[in-house]
Backbone as a printed PyTorch tensor [residue, N CA C, xyz], in Angstrom:
tensor([[[ 65.4760,  57.1010, -54.5160],
         [ 65.3050,  56.1270, -53.4540],
         [ 64.4260,  54.9990, -53.9800]],

        [[ 64.9420,  53.8060, -53.9550],
         [ 64.2290,  52.6360, -54.4740],
         [ 63.3800,  52.0010, -53.3770]],

        [[ 62.1240,  51.7360, -53.7050],
         [ 61.2220,  50.9980, -52.8230],
         [ 61.1610,  49.5650, -53.3550]],

        [[ 61.4540,  48.6170, -52.4830],
         [ 61.4380,  47.2040, -52.8630],
         [ 60.0980,  46.5950, -52.4700]],

        [[ 59.7630,  45.4830, -53.1340],
         [ 58.4710,  44.8400, -52.8800],
         [ 58.6650,  43.3360, -52.7790]],

        [[ 57.9900,  42.7430, -51.7970],
         [ 57.9420,  41.2960, -51.6390],
         [ 56.4700,  40.8980, -51.6010]],

        [[ 56.1050,  39.9090, -52.3840],
         [ 54.7270,  39.3960, -52.3910],
         [ 54.7920,  37.9030, -52.1020]],

        [[ 53.9910,  37.4550, -51.1510],
         [ 53.8930,  36.0230, -50.8310],
         [ 52.4200,  35.6620, -50.7240]],

        [[ 52.1040,  34.4260, -51.0910],
         [ 50.7210,  33.9650, -51.0500],
         [ 50.6980,  32.5030, -50.6530]],

        [[ 49.6690,  32.1380, -49.8710],
         [ 49.5190,  30.7600, -49.4260],
         [ 48.0290,  30.4700, -49.2790]],

        [[ 47.5910,  29.3080, -49.7630],
         [ 46.1960,  28.8910, -49.6480],
         [ 46.0850,  27.8750, -48.5220]],

        [[ 45.4730,  28.3060, -47.4240],
         [ 45.3780,  27.4750, -46.2210],
         [ 44.0170,  26.7990, -46.1390]],

        [[ 44.0200,  25.5590, -45.6820],
         [ 42.7920,  24.7720, -45.5540],
         [ 42.1250,  25.0740, -44.2150]],

        [[ 41.6860,  26.3110, -44.0750],
         [ 41.0130,  26.7620, -42.8600],
         [ 39.9960,  27.8120, -43.2840]],

        [[ 38.8590,  27.8450, -42.5930],
         [ 37.8490,  28.8320, -42.9700],
         [ 38.3650,  30.2450, -42.6790]],

        [[ 37.7920,  31.2110, -43.3770],
         [ 38.3110,  32.5710, -43.2970],
         [ 38.1950,  33.1740, -41.8960]],

        [[ 37.1560,  32.8250, -41.1430],
         [ 37.0300,  33.3750, -39.7850],
         [ 38.1430,  32.8710, -38.8810]],

        [[ 38.4130,  31.5790, -38.9210],
         [ 39.4900,  31.0260, -38.0830],
         [ 40.8470,  31.5780, -38.5030]],

        [[ 41.0440,  31.7290, -39.8020],
         [ 42.2990,  32.2830, -40.3000],
         [ 42.4530,  33.7260, -39.8170]],

        [[ 41.4030,  34.5140, -39.9820],
         [ 41.4350,  35.9040, -39.5330],
         [ 41.7040,  35.9760, -38.0290]],

        [[ 41.0060,  35.1600, -37.2580],
         [ 41.1850,  35.1770, -35.8030],
         [ 42.6340,  34.8930, -35.4180]],

        [[ 43.2800,  33.9800, -36.1310],
         [ 44.6820,  33.6720, -35.8510],
         [ 45.5630,  34.8950, -36.1080]],

        [[ 45.4060,  35.5150, -37.2700],
         [ 46.2620,  36.6540, -37.6290],
         [ 45.9120,  37.9240, -36.8610]],

        [[ 44.6750,  38.0540, -36.3970],
         [ 44.2570,  39.2510, -35.6610],
         [ 44.7720,  39.2640, -34.2290]],

        [[ 45.3460,  38.1730, -33.7770],
         [ 45.9060,  38.0930, -32.4260],
         [ 47.4180,  38.3250, -32.5110]],

        [[ 47.9150,  39.4980, -32.0840],
         [ 49.3440,  39.7800, -32.1900],
         [ 50.2390,  38.7530, -31.4960]],

        [[ 49.7140,  38.0480, -30.5020],
         [ 50.5220,  37.0460, -29.8010],
         [ 50.9400,  35.9020, -30.7300]],

        [[ 50.2050,  35.6960, -31.8060],
         [ 50.5460,  34.6130, -32.7340],
         [ 51.7480,  34.9370, -33.6200]],

        [[ 52.1790,  36.1890, -33.6290],
         [ 53.3690,  36.5460, -34.4140],
         [ 54.5910,  35.7490, -33.9730]],

        [[ 54.7170,  35.5210, -32.6900],
         [ 55.8680,  34.7630, -32.1820],
         [ 55.8640,  33.3360, -32.7410]],

        [[ 54.6730,  32.7550, -32.8880],
         [ 54.5550,  31.3800, -33.3910],
         [ 55.0330,  31.2420, -34.8360]],

        [[ 54.9030,  32.3080, -35.6240],
         [ 55.2290,  32.2180, -37.0480],
         [ 56.5390,  32.9400, -37.3850]],

        [[ 57.3130,  33.2640, -36.3560],
         [ 58.6220,  33.9020, -36.5400],
         [ 59.7020,  32.9310, -36.0970]],

        [[ 60.7510,  32.7600, -36.8900],
         [ 61.8150,  31.8290, -36.4960],
         [ 62.3530,  32.1370, -35.0960]],

        [[ 62.5740,  31.0940, -34.3040],
         [ 63.0170,  31.2520, -32.9160],
         [ 64.3380,  32.0070, -32.8180]],

        [[ 65.2450,  31.8100, -33.7830],
         [ 66.5610,  32.4600, -33.7080],
         [ 66.4560,  33.9870, -33.7300]],

        [[ 65.2890,  34.5190, -34.1210],
         [ 65.1190,  35.9690, -34.1650],
         [ 64.7740,  36.5540, -32.7980]],

        [[ 64.5270,  35.6970, -31.8090],
         [ 64.2700,  36.1790, -30.4530],
         [ 63.1130,  37.1620, -30.3740]],

        [[ 62.0700,  36.9180, -31.1370],
         [ 60.9280,  37.8350, -31.2370],
         [ 60.1260,  37.8660, -29.9410]],

        [[ 59.9130,  39.0500, -29.4070],
         [ 59.0690,  39.2280, -28.2210],
         [ 58.3060,  40.5330, -28.3350]],

        [[ 57.0130,  40.4840, -28.0290],
         [ 56.2190,  41.7080, -27.9490],
         [ 56.4940,  42.3200, -26.5770]],

        [[ 56.8440,  43.5960, -26.5550],
         [ 57.1240,  44.2530, -25.2840],
         [ 56.0400,  45.2420, -24.8800]],

        [[ 55.1880,  45.6030, -25.8400],
         [ 54.1040,  46.5170, -25.5110],
         [ 53.0450,  46.4970, -26.6010]],

        [[ 51.7770,  46.5470, -26.1950],
         [ 50.6900,  46.7650, -27.1300],
         [ 50.0970,  45.5580, -27.8180]],

        [[ 50.5140,  44.3570, -27.4710],
         [ 49.9990,  43.1840, -28.1680],
         [ 48.9850,  42.3880, -27.3830]],

        [[ 48.4100,  42.9710, -26.3420],
         [ 47.5380,  42.2200, -25.4560],
         [ 46.0820,  42.1560, -25.8520]],

        [[ 45.7310,  42.7130, -26.9990],
         [ 44.3270,  42.6680, -27.4170],
         [ 44.2500,  42.3490, -28.9010]],

        [[ 43.0400,  41.9960, -29.3390],
         [ 42.8540,  41.7550, -30.7670],
         [ 43.1820,  43.0310, -31.5300]],

        [[ 43.7030,  42.8650, -32.7020],
         [ 44.1650,  43.9610, -33.5360],
         [ 43.0610,  44.9690, -33.8410]],

        [[ 43.4560,  46.2470, -33.8840],
         [ 42.5390,  47.3210, -34.2510],
         [ 43.3320,  48.4520, -34.9100]],

        [[ 42.6740,  49.2310, -35.7380],
         [ 43.3290,  50.3640, -36.3970],
         [ 43.7900,  51.3490, -35.3320]],

        [[ 45.0310,  51.7790, -35.4580],
         [ 45.6200,  52.6920, -34.4790],
         [ 46.4530,  51.9900, -33.4230]],

        [[ 46.3900,  50.6710, -33.3780],
         [ 47.1430,  49.9150, -32.3770],
         [ 48.6430,  50.0510, -32.6240]],

        [[ 49.3790,  50.3510, -31.5730],
         [ 50.8300,  50.4310, -31.6170],
         [ 51.3700,  49.1860, -30.9080]],

        [[ 52.2660,  48.4830, -31.5870],
         [ 52.8620,  47.2770, -31.0170],
         [ 54.3770,  47.4290, -31.0950]],

        [[ 55.0410,  47.2260, -29.9570],
         [ 56.5060,  47.2890, -29.9020],
         [ 57.0560,  45.8910, -29.6880]],

        [[ 58.0990,  45.5510, -30.4370],
         [ 58.7230,  44.2350, -30.3900],
         [ 60.2120,  44.4030, -30.1200]],

        [[ 60.7980,  43.3700, -29.6130],
         [ 62.2470,  43.2000, -29.6130],
         [ 62.5020,  42.0460, -30.5580]],

        [[ 63.4510,  42.2100, -31.4470],
         [ 63.7400,  41.1780, -32.4350],
         [ 65.2080,  41.2790, -32.8270]],

        [[ 65.7830,  40.1440, -33.1970],
         [ 67.1750,  40.0990, -33.6500],
         [ 67.2080,  39.6620, -35.1100]],

        [[ 67.1130,  40.6160, -36.0270],
         [ 67.0940,  40.2330, -37.4320],
         [ 68.4360,  39.6940, -37.9330]],

        [[ 69.5380,  40.1640, -37.3440],
         [ 70.8710,  39.7440, -37.7840],
         [ 71.8300,  39.6230, -36.6020]],

        [[ 72.5970,  38.5720, -36.6070],
         [ 73.7340,  38.4020, -35.6870],
         [ 73.4000,  38.6260, -34.2130]],

        [[ 72.2250,  38.1970, -33.7760],
         [ 71.7990,  38.3480, -32.3790],
         [ 71.8110,  39.7850, -31.8800]],

        [[ 71.7560,  40.7420, -32.7870],
         [ 71.6990,  42.1500, -32.4300],
         [ 70.2440,  42.5310, -32.2280]],

        [[ 69.8350,  42.7830, -30.9660],
         [ 68.4350,  43.1000, -30.6450],
         [ 68.1010,  44.5310, -31.0370]],

        [[ 66.9820,  44.6780, -31.7170],
         [ 66.4680,  46.0070, -32.0500],
         [ 65.0200,  46.0990, -31.5890]],

        [[ 64.5940,  47.3210, -31.3510],
         [ 63.1880,  47.5700, -31.0600],
         [ 62.5080,  47.9330, -32.3720]],

        [[ 61.3930,  47.2790, -32.6310],
         [ 60.6220,  47.5360, -33.8410],
         [ 59.2250,  47.9370, -33.3800]],

        [[ 58.8050,  49.1340, -33.7550],
         [ 57.4870,  49.6420, -33.3810],
         [ 56.6500,  49.7510, -34.6450]],

        [[ 55.4950,  49.0890, -34.6400],
         [ 54.5940,  49.1590, -35.7810],
         [ 53.2380,  49.7040, -35.3430]],

        [[ 52.5320,  50.2550, -36.3000],
         [ 51.1630,  50.6910, -36.0860],
         [ 50.2670,  49.9300, -37.0500]],

        [[ 49.1720,  49.3940, -36.5340],
         [ 48.1380,  48.8150, -37.3890],
         [ 47.3330,  50.0050, -37.8980]],

        [[ 47.4910,  50.3220, -39.1800],
         [ 46.8880,  51.5580, -39.6940],
         [ 45.5110,  51.3560, -40.3130]],

        [[ 45.2520,  50.1730, -40.8380],
         [ 43.9620,  49.8970, -41.4780],
         [ 43.5330,  48.4780, -41.1210]],

        [[ 42.2460,  48.3300, -40.8510],
         [ 41.6790,  47.0040, -40.6030],
         [ 40.2960,  46.9560, -41.2370]],

        [[ 40.0900,  45.9760, -42.0910],
         [ 38.7400,  45.6420, -42.5600],
         [ 38.5570,  44.1910, -42.1570]],

        [[ 37.8270,  44.0070, -41.0680],
         [ 37.7330,  42.6900, -40.4390],
         [ 37.3950,  41.5960, -41.4410]],

        [[ 38.1970,  40.5340, -41.3660],
         [ 37.9950,  39.3750, -42.2150],
         [ 38.5850,  39.5090, -43.6080]],

        [[ 39.0290,  40.7190, -43.9820],
         [ 39.5050,  40.9360, -45.3500],
         [ 40.9640,  41.3750, -45.4440]],

        [[ 41.3530,  42.3790, -44.6550],
         [ 42.7390,  42.8320, -44.7320],
         [ 43.0970,  43.6890, -43.5220]],

        [[ 44.4020,  43.8070, -43.2930],
         [ 44.9260,  44.8070, -42.3650],
         [ 46.3030,  45.2380, -42.8520]],

        [[ 46.7280,  46.3940, -42.3730],
         [ 48.0100,  46.9640, -42.7680],
         [ 48.7970,  47.3020, -41.5200]],

        [[ 50.0730,  46.8810, -41.4940],
         [ 50.9590,  47.3540, -40.4360],
         [ 52.0800,  48.1680, -41.0750]],

        [[ 52.4340,  49.2610, -40.3930],
         [ 53.4840,  50.1510, -40.8640],
         [ 54.4930,  50.3600, -39.7470]],

        [[ 55.7600,  50.3210, -40.1060],
         [ 56.8120,  50.5810, -39.1250],
         [ 56.7970,  52.0570, -38.7500]],

        [[ 56.8860,  52.3220, -37.4630],
         [ 57.0610,  53.6870, -36.9730],
         [ 58.5180,  53.9210, -36.5850]],

        [[ 59.1440,  52.9190, -35.9670],
         [ 60.5670,  52.9390, -35.6330],
         [ 61.0800,  51.5270, -35.8120]],

        [[ 62.2920,  51.3940, -36.3290],
         [ 62.8270,  50.0520, -36.4740],
         [ 63.9470,  49.9630, -37.4840]],

        [[ 64.1760,  48.7410, -37.9540],
         [ 65.3540,  48.4840, -38.7770],
         [ 65.2680,  48.9820, -40.2230]],

        [[ 64.0970,  49.3530, -40.6970],
         [ 63.9510,  49.8060, -42.0790],
         [ 63.7470,  51.3110, -42.1190]],

        [[ 64.0930,  51.8950, -43.2540],
         [ 63.7770,  53.3040, -43.4680],
         [ 62.2650,  53.4390, -43.7000]],

        [[ 61.6780,  52.4080, -44.3450],
         [ 60.2410,  52.3900, -44.6360],
         [ 59.7750,  50.9460, -44.6670]],

        [[ 58.6150,  50.6710, -44.0640],
         [ 58.0240,  49.3340, -44.0560],
         [ 56.5140,  49.4810, -44.0790]],

        [[ 55.8710,  48.9050, -45.0960],
         [ 54.4130,  48.9480, -45.2420],
         [ 53.9810,  47.5470, -45.6490]],

        [[ 53.2450,  46.8600, -44.7670],
         [ 52.9140,  45.4430, -44.9530],
         [ 51.4010,  45.2830, -44.9840]],

        [[ 50.8920,  44.8700, -46.1510],
         [ 49.4580,  44.6220, -46.3190],
         [ 49.2200,  43.1200, -46.2480]],

        [[ 48.2250,  42.7190, -45.4590],
         [ 47.8310,  41.3240, -45.2820],
         [ 46.4060,  41.1870, -45.8250]],

        [[ 46.2160,  40.3280, -46.8130],
         [ 44.8890,  40.1210, -47.4070],
         [ 44.4160,  38.6990, -47.1350]],

        [[ 43.1050,  38.5400, -46.9130],
         [ 42.4960,  37.2370, -46.6520],
         [ 41.2710,  37.1120, -47.5550]],

        [[ 41.2470,  36.0350, -48.3390],
         [ 40.1580,  35.8310, -49.2980],
         [ 39.6550,  34.4040, -49.1750]],

        [[ 38.3460,  34.2620, -49.0070],
         [ 37.7580,  32.9220, -48.9970],
         [ 37.8810,  32.3220, -50.3870]],

        [[ 38.3220,  31.0670, -50.4330],
         [ 38.4290,  30.3220, -51.6790],
         [ 37.8340,  28.9390, -51.4210]],

        [[ 37.5020,  28.1810, -52.4560],
         [ 36.9850,  26.8280, -52.2100],
         [ 37.9900,  26.0170, -51.3780]],

        [[ 37.5300,  25.5240, -50.2490],
         [ 38.3570,  24.6940, -49.3800],
         [ 39.2080,  25.4430, -48.3760]],

        [[ 39.1090,  26.7840, -48.3420],
         [ 39.9400,  27.4830, -47.3590],
         [ 40.0390,  28.9760, -47.5630]],

        [[ 41.2380,  29.4870, -47.2540],
         [ 41.4890,  30.9250, -47.2810],
         [ 42.8170,  31.2090, -47.9710]],

        [[ 42.7970,  32.1460, -48.8830],
         [ 44.0370,  32.6110, -49.5190],
         [ 44.5850,  33.7630, -48.6780]],

        [[ 45.8290,  33.6150, -48.2340],
         [ 46.5270,  34.6540, -47.4750],
         [ 47.5810,  35.2530, -48.4020]],

        [[ 47.5140,  36.5480, -48.5620],
         [ 48.4620,  37.2320, -49.4590],
         [ 49.1040,  38.3830, -48.6950]],

        [[ 50.4100,  38.4550, -48.7810],
         [ 51.1740,  39.5300, -48.1510],
         [ 51.8500,  40.3570, -49.2270]],

        [[ 51.7440,  41.6690, -49.1080],
         [ 52.4830,  42.5930, -49.9660],
         [ 53.2550,  43.5230, -49.0480]],

        [[ 54.5620,  43.5000, -49.1980],
         [ 55.4150,  44.3270, -48.3530],
         [ 56.2090,  45.2740, -49.2470]],

        [[ 56.1200,  46.5490, -48.9540],
         [ 56.9540,  47.5630, -49.5830],
         [ 57.9320,  48.0320, -48.5120]],

        [[ 59.1920,  48.1020, -48.8650],
         [ 60.1940,  48.4740, -47.8610],
         [ 61.3730,  49.1830, -48.4970]],

        [[ 62.0450,  49.9680, -47.6760],
         [ 63.2910,  50.6220, -48.0560],
         [ 64.3240,  50.2420, -47.0020]],

        [[ 65.4430,  49.6730, -47.4120],
         [ 66.4910,  49.3280, -46.4500],
         [ 66.9960,  50.5620, -45.7050]],

        [[ 67.7010,  50.3450, -44.5970],
         [ 68.0990,  51.4590, -43.7360],
         [ 69.1190,  52.4230, -44.3430]],

        [[ 69.9180,  51.9750, -45.2770],
         [ 70.9570,  52.8340, -45.8540],
         [ 70.6670,  53.0060, -47.3410]],

        [[ 70.1250,  54.1520, -47.7140],
         [ 69.6600,  54.3660, -49.0840],
         [ 70.7500,  54.2250, -50.1340]],

        [[ 71.9480,  54.7010, -49.8540],
         [ 73.0050,  54.6960, -50.8560],
         [ 73.3640,  53.2890, -51.3270]],

        [[ 73.2810,  52.3310, -50.4270],
         [ 73.6240,  50.9560, -50.8030],
         [ 72.4090,  50.0280, -50.7280]],

        [[ 71.2210,  50.6220, -50.7870],
         [ 69.9860,  49.8360, -50.6580],
         [ 69.9050,  48.6870, -51.6570]],

        [[ 70.2110,  48.8990, -52.9460],
         [ 70.1230,  47.7660, -53.8750],
         [ 71.0620,  46.6150, -53.4990]],

        [[ 72.2510,  46.9460, -53.0450],
         [ 73.2000,  45.9090, -52.6270],
         [ 72.7210,  45.2020, -51.3670]],

        [[ 72.2880,  45.9850, -50.3750],
         [ 71.7600,  45.3900, -49.1380],
         [ 70.5930,  44.4660, -49.4410]],

        [[ 69.6920,  44.9340, -50.3000],
         [ 68.5280,  44.1170, -50.6160],
         [ 68.9310,  42.8430, -51.3430]],

        [[ 69.7830,  42.9650, -52.3380],
         [ 70.1650,  41.8110, -53.1460],
         [ 70.9290,  40.7630, -52.3370]],

        [[ 71.8750,  41.2070, -51.5290],
         [ 72.7580,  40.2640, -50.8420],
         [ 72.2990,  39.8710, -49.4380]],

        [[ 71.3430,  40.6010, -48.8710],
         [ 71.0030,  40.3070, -47.4830],
         [ 69.4990,  40.3130, -47.2060]],

        [[ 68.8530,  41.4210, -47.4460],
         [ 67.4820,  41.6150, -46.9660],
         [ 66.4760,  40.7240, -47.6860]],

        [[ 66.5100,  40.6900, -49.0040],
         [ 65.5360,  39.8870, -49.7610],
         [ 65.5970,  38.4160, -49.3440]],

        [[ 66.8000,  37.8930, -49.2240],
         [ 66.9590,  36.5030, -48.8090],
         [ 66.4690,  36.2540, -47.3950]],

        [[ 66.7610,  37.1860, -46.4820],
         [ 66.3220,  37.0440, -45.0910],
         [ 64.7930,  37.1110, -45.0090]],

        [[ 64.1690,  38.0330, -45.7300],
         [ 62.7080,  38.1150, -45.7190],
         [ 62.0810,  36.8420, -46.2850]],

        [[ 62.6270,  36.3300, -47.3660],
         [ 62.0970,  35.0800, -47.9210],
         [ 62.2840,  33.9200, -46.9500]],

        [[ 63.3970,  33.8850, -46.2480],
         [ 63.6270,  32.8430, -45.2400],
         [ 62.5870,  32.9190, -44.1260]],

        [[ 62.2850,  34.1230, -43.6760],
         [ 61.2820,  34.3250, -42.6180],
         [ 59.8990,  33.8960, -43.1210]],

        [[ 59.5480,  34.2830, -44.3450],
         [ 58.2310,  33.9150, -44.8770],
         [ 58.1590,  32.4340, -45.2340]],

        [[ 59.2720,  31.8170, -45.6030],
         [ 59.2860,  30.3650, -45.8130],
         [ 59.0050,  29.6440, -44.4970]],

        [[ 59.6040,  30.1230, -43.4160],
         [ 59.3650,  29.5360, -42.0950],
         [ 57.8910,  29.6940, -41.7340]],

        [[ 57.3920,  30.8900, -41.9130],
         [ 55.9830,  31.1660, -41.6140],
         [ 55.0670,  30.2380, -42.4090]],

        [[ 55.3490,  30.0550, -43.6950],
         [ 54.5270,  29.1770, -44.5420],
         [ 54.5410,  27.7550, -44.0110]],

        [[ 55.7000,  27.2950, -43.5730],
         [ 55.8230,  25.9320, -43.0310],
         [ 54.9880,  25.7780, -41.7530]],

        [[ 55.0510,  26.7490, -40.8710],
         [ 54.2880,  26.6940, -39.6160],
         [ 52.7900,  26.7450, -39.9040]],

        [[ 52.3780,  27.6300, -40.7840],
         [ 50.9490,  27.7460, -41.1190],
         [ 50.4300,  26.4900, -41.8040]],

        [[ 51.2430,  25.8910, -42.6620],
         [ 50.8460,  24.6330, -43.3050],
         [ 50.6720,  23.5330, -42.2630]],

        [[ 51.5840,  23.4590, -41.3010],
         [ 51.4880,  22.4350, -40.2590],
         [ 50.2480,  22.6500, -39.3900]],

        [[ 49.9100,  23.8860, -39.1330],
         [ 48.7610,  24.1840, -38.2630],
         [ 47.4280,  24.0230, -38.9830]],

        [[ 47.3450,  24.5000, -40.2340],
         [ 46.0560,  24.5470, -40.9250],
         [ 45.9500,  23.6030, -42.1270]],

        [[ 47.0610,  23.1710, -42.6720],
         [ 47.0340,  22.4050, -43.9140],
         [ 46.8930,  23.3280, -45.1160]],

        [[ 47.1060,  22.7570, -46.2930],
         [ 47.0030,  23.5520, -47.5230],
         [ 45.7900,  23.1130, -48.3220]],

        [[ 45.2240,  24.0500, -49.0680],
         [ 44.1270,  23.7410, -49.9790],
         [ 44.7040,  22.8970, -51.1070]],

        [[ 44.0270,  21.7980, -51.4090],
         [ 44.5140,  20.9200, -52.4740],
         [ 43.7530,  21.1480, -53.7620]]])
């Protein structure tokens, strides 16, 4: 069984506390998710993030097909990192680490995602032809929104 990895990084021109506060609020996920995905939190997103928090979403990753995605915030070190893991949803495995590092002029945001597509036998094909591109498209959108909101470190 192959585990795939996606790493993205962006240097935002915002202090680390403001950056952390933005990402620690689950309601902001909708702002950084493409509208065509129909992202909505249906349970558990009404408070600032904490370890053990369960958040359920409705999202349409492909062809307007709505799925329920349930994640757990498993680790939080305030101001530095948090981890969300899928409990139920479109992937066989999803582990997403979010890191925040103060840098001159702002904050470096780094995402590391380990995932296994839903069908193991054709996982390499699914990843190559569909999933990797879709994830990069979602993170490209997110980068554009974050740049517009906070600016980039020059």
